[in-house]
N, C-alpha and C positions, 0 to 999 in steps of 0.2 A: 519717336523713332519712325512712326509712318511717314513724316516728311522726308526723313533721310532715305527711307525705302523708295519714296516717290522721286526724290532728286536723283538717285542712282538709276533707276529705270529709265528716267528721261535721258540721263547722259549717256547711258548705254545705247539706247536707241539713236540718238544723235550721232553717236561714234559709228555705228553700224551703216547710217545712212550718209555718212560723210566720207567714205572710204578713199576719194581722190584727194583730199586734202593732205597738206603736210605740214608738220611742226616746223616753226621758224628756226633756222639753224644758229642764229645769233647768241652767244652765250649771255647768261644774266649773271649779275654779280651776287655774291654771296650777301648774307644778311648782316653787314657791318658797315653801315653808312654808306660813304661815296666809294667803297672798295670796288674793285672789278680789274678787267684786263686793260692794259695800255692801247693807245689808238692803233699803233703798229707794232705788234709782235715780232720777234725774229722769225725768219723763216725756218722750215724744216725742224720745228720743235718735236715731231713726232719721232725723229731719229735720234733724239738726246737719249745716250745710254743711261740705263738704271744705275742707282748707286751701287757701288762695289763694297760688300760688307768687309770689314776687317775689325780685328778685336782691338778694342779702345779701352784705355782704364777709366772706370767708373769711381767717382768721388762722393763722399757723404753729404757735403755742402753744396754751396752755389745753387745750380738749377735743380738739384735733388733733394732739397730740403723742403719740409712739408710748407704749404702756403695756403691761403683763403682768398676765394673769390666769392664775391656776392652772398657771403654767409656760408657757403659750402667749403669744407676743408678737404684739401688733398694731400695725400701721402705717397708720394713717388717711392717706387720700391728700387732698391739698388743691387739686390742679389741678381745673379744671372740666371733667371728662370725663364722657363717657355711661358708665353702669355698670348693668347688667342682670343679674340673677341669679334662681335658683330654688331653693327649699329649704322648711324648714318655718317657719312662723310661730307664736308664742306671744303672750300678751298679760299686762299686769301691772296691778294694780288698787289696792285700798284700802291695801295695805301700803305702797306708796309715794306716794300720793296727798297733795299738799300738801308734799312733801319736794323739796329741789334736784334738778335733772337736771345731766348733765354739762355742759350750756351754762350752768348757773347759774339757769335759769328754773325755776319751781317746778312739778313735775309736775301736771298736771290729767287724771284719768283719763277725763273727759267730753270733753276738747278732742280734735282730730284730729292727734295726734302719734304718734312712734315712736322705738323706739331702734335704732342699727344699729352693729355693731362697727368699721367701718373707713370708712363714708361721711363726707364732710365735715360738720362742725356749724357752721352751720345748712345743711341740704340740703332739698329736696323730693322725694318719691318717689310714684309710682303704684304701688298694690299690688292685685294681682288674684286672686282666688279661681277658680282654673281649674276647680273643681267646679260652681260655678253661674254664672260669667261676671261676678259682681261686682266692681265697682273702686272704689277710693277714692283720694285724694291726701291725703298726711300730710306733716307737718312733721318732719324728723328733728332732734331736740334732745338726745338721750341716747346713751349707750353700753349695748350688750348686743344680743341675748342672747349668753350664753356657753356655750351646751349644743352639742354636735356635732350637725350637720345642720340647726340652726335659724339663720335669716338675718335675722330682724326680731322685734322685741317691740313689738306695738301697743297702743295705749291701748285702754281697755275699748269706748268708743264706735266706734272704728275696727274693732275685732274683731266688735262687735255688727253694724255695717252689712256686713260681709263675710261674717256668719253663721260665726265661728270662735270663739264662746264656749265651745264644748264641750271644746276643748283644743288642742294642736298640730295643724297640718294644712298640706298645700303650698300654696304661694303663688308668684307671680312678681312681683319688686320691679324697677322701672325708676327709676333716679334722673334728675330733670329737669335739664337743664343751663341755664346762664344764657342762653345763645343761644336754647334753646327756650323759655324765659321770655320773653325781649325779644320774640322773633318771635310769640308765640302758637302756636308749633308744638306746645306740649305738649298743647294741647286736641286730643287724637287724635279722628280721626273714628270714631264707634262701628262703622262698617263695616269698618274697617281690621283686619286679622287680627293677632294677637298675634305678638311676635317668635319666631324659632326658636332653640334653645339648643343649644350644643355644649359639651362638657366642657372645662375649663381648670383646672389645679391652681394654688393659691396658696400660696407658700412662708410656712411659719410659722403657718398657720391650717388649720381643717378644710376638706376639699375641698368645693368648691361648684360649682354650674353657672353659667357666666358666658357672656354673649353675645359671640361673636366677629363673624362675618358670617352671613347668612342663608345656609343650604345648601339650602334647597326652599320651594317656596310650600306644600307639603303638609305635614301633621302625621301622623306615623305612631306608632301607639300598639299596645301588646301587651295584649289582654284576658286577664286572668288568672281571671276568673270573674264571674258575675251573681248578685245575691241580691236577694230580696224585702225582707230586712231590713237595714238600714244596719248593724246591730251585727254581722251576719255578715261584710260585707265589711271592716268595720274589724277584727274579730278576725283574719281572715286576714292582712292588712296587718300587724298586730302580730306574729303568728307569723313572718312573712318578716323584718320588721326584726330580731325577737329573734335570729334565725340569721345574718343579714347587716346590721348597721346600716348600711352604705353605700348600701343599697337605699332607705332612707326618702325622700330627696328625689324618687325617680323615681316613686312610688306615689301615685295619685290614684283618688278614688272619685267617678264620675259619676252622677248622678241622671238617668235616661232611661227613658221608657216605663213607669214604675212599677217600675223595677228600679235597684239599686245596682251598678253595673259597676266592679269594681276592675281598673285599667289601670296600665300602667308606661310612661313616656314623658315628652314625646315624642322621637321621634327623627326626623333630617334626611331619611332615605332608608328605603325598604324594606329594601334589604339590610343597613343597621345595625340596623334593628329585628329581621330574622332572626337576626343574630348574637346579639343579647340574648335572643331566645326561647330559644336552647340553655341559656342560664344558668338561666331559670325553669323549663324543663322538668326540669332535674336537680333543682331544689329542690322542685317541685311534683309530680313523676313524672306530668306530663300536659301536653299541648302548649299553647303560648300561641296565641292568634288575633291575627293582625295586621290592625289596624284603621286605615283613613285617615280623619282627621277634618279636614274643610276648615275 
């Protein structure tokens, strides 16, 4: 632990001293062999409209039957229930472009689609990047990802619109139910606050954060450090996850006031945040600051 604290201190110092440096804008491919973007993606992808939700028939077999990947058994659900979770998002591109998806449809990396391990196929979901507030609506037509901590695999265009092409990053995912689609309730008011998450284990699959009931109208976070360079914040996040992989879904970088703030959360109450602060204090050898974000 002293070595981890020393590395974090050094990275923080370098980040503060290097305020004029910028992060390279070129995207990096996700951790899937030689996958990545095409050499010349189509122009104006940011103007591609989101998927338009519609009520579609769910069937018990086919892409919704139980399956096993690398010893982990996945049980897709087929009831039309609300489903909200938070975790890491990745994206997939040219390696799978033009190939069949789990639904039988051809994968188009420039369409607004995504893969999910257990959500019914087909489904529609709202995906939010908490680091910048961007949201998109995608159609779930494929299975994956199968890496611990990852909850959704986005198409290239969906990741582009969320500013997630640099690699995996935390997101919030909300499945849209048939009732929400019929009534138009899925068109959430932009002023409506995002849902509050509490932990819930799912048997037979990596632990994720799932929505139960809102526990507070406030959102409490732990600020673990502020950096002028995004690379500094990401380096500390990588070090933390390297020591405790289960922390990955909790860590988010917010860009505010010219700084990149590494935070953990959200927590439903100040007391819950304070309990978690002790865990981070042991890892970082310095206290975490509790921040209330409305």
